[in-house]
C-alpha positions as CSV (number, residue, x, y, z in Angstrom):
1,E,8.4,26.4,0.1
2,T,7.6,27.5,3.6
3,N,9.1,26.7,7.0
4,G,5.7,25.8,8.3
5,S,5.2,28.7,10.8
6,F,2.9,30.6,8.4
7,S,-0.5,29.6,7.2
8,I,-0.8,28.6,3.5
9,K,-4.5,29.6,3.4
10,D,-3.9,32.6,1.2
11,V,-1.5,30.8,-1.3
12,P,-3.4,30.1,-4.5
13,L,-4.6,26.5,-4.8
14,D,-2.8,25.8,-8.0
15,V,0.6,26.7,-6.5
16,V,2.6,23.7,-5.4
17,K,3.5,24.1,-1.8
18,V,6.3,22.4,0.1
19,V,5.5,22.8,3.8
20,D,8.0,22.0,6.5
21,I,6.7,20.3,9.6
22,K,9.2,21.1,12.4
23,C,10.2,18.1,14.4
24,P,10.7,18.5,18.2
25,E,14.5,18.5,18.0
26,S,14.5,21.5,15.7
27,G,13.3,23.6,18.7
28,E,10.7,25.1,16.4
29,S,7.8,22.6,16.5
30,E,5.8,24.9,18.8
31,S,5.8,27.6,16.1
32,M,4.0,25.4,13.6
33,A,0.9,26.6,11.8
34,W,-0.9,23.3,12.4
35,E,-3.9,24.5,10.3
36,N,-1.7,23.8,7.3
37,L,-2.3,20.0,7.8
38,S,-5.8,20.5,6.5
39,L,-5.0,23.1,3.8
40,V,-2.9,21.0,1.4
41,R,-3.9,19.7,-2.0
42,P,-2.7,16.4,-3.6
43,H,0.1,18.1,-5.5
44,D,1.6,19.7,-2.4
45,Q,4.2,18.2,-0.1
46,F,4.9,18.0,3.6
47,K,8.6,17.8,4.6
48,F,10.0,16.5,7.9
49,V,13.7,17.2,8.6
50,V,14.7,14.5,11.1
51,A,17.4,14.9,13.7
52,S,17.0,11.6,15.6
53,K,15.0,8.4,15.8
54,A,12.7,10.2,18.2
55,D,12.0,12.8,15.6
56,F,11.4,10.1,13.0
57,D,8.9,8.3,15.3
58,W,7.2,11.7,16.1
59,A,6.9,12.4,12.3
60,L,5.4,9.0,11.7
61,G,2.9,9.7,14.5
62,V,1.9,13.1,12.9
63,C,1.5,11.4,9.5
64,R,-0.6,8.6,11.0
65,D,-2.7,10.9,13.3
66,H,-3.6,13.3,10.5
67,S,-3.7,10.8,7.6
68,L,-1.2,12.9,5.8
69,E,-0.3,10.2,3.3
70,E,-3.8,10.4,2.0
71,K,-3.6,14.2,1.5
72,C,-0.3,14.8,-0.3
73,H,3.2,13.6,-0.8
74,I,5.5,13.2,2.3
75,L,9.2,13.9,2.3
76,Y,11.7,12.9,5.0
77,S,15.2,14.4,5.1
78,P,18.1,13.7,7.6
79,V,19.5,16.7,9.5
80,H,23.1,17.0,8.1
81,G,25.6,15.8,10.7
82,K,23.0,14.3,13.0
83,V,21.4,11.5,11.1
84,K,23.3,9.6,8.5
85,P,21.3,9.1,5.3
86,H,21.6,5.3,5.5
87,E,20.1,5.4,9.0
88,L,17.0,7.3,7.9
89,A,16.7,5.1,4.8
90,N,16.7,2.0,7.1
91,W,14.1,3.6,9.5
92,I,11.8,4.3,6.5
93,L,12.2,0.8,5.1
94,D,11.6,-0.8,8.5
95,S,8.5,1.3,9.1
96,K,7.1,0.7,5.6
97,A,6.0,4.3,5.6
98,P,4.8,5.5,2.2
99,V,7.2,8.5,2.1
100,T,10.1,9.7,-0.1
101,M,13.6,10.3,1.4
102,Q,15.5,13.3,0.2
103,I,18.9,14.7,1.1
104,Q,19.6,18.4,1.6
105,L,21.9,18.6,-1.4
106,H,23.0,22.1,-0.7
107,K,24.4,21.0,2.6
108,E,26.2,18.0,1.1
109,I,27.7,20.2,-1.7
110,W,28.6,23.4,0.1
111,G,28.5,22.3,3.8
112,P,26.1,23.0,6.6
113,N,27.1,26.6,7.3
114,E,27.0,28.1,3.8
115,R,24.2,30.6,3.3
116,G,22.5,31.9,0.1
117,V,23.1,28.8,-2.0
């Protein structure tokens, strides 16, 4: 798993990669290694952690503009404490986006500030 700021070009092709795509509200979207969008294989995953409806719409646009659903599996996760899981679920259902929702279980179990779990 990578935070998306480093290229995955040197990672062996048979390694399953989970690549974060930083949404604007993360404050880190400018540090993205955008070349990763063309380097994934069908067994890899892109993950968007969504902090708002604006982030969600931005993520949908990235998926659409780069045909990401045709390249690999797409995951959406709500930012703990900012987007309720049911809100994100409804946005996904309403958009009919071919994505999987996940919850950051470590934050649900140990809280948002616990490190190293």
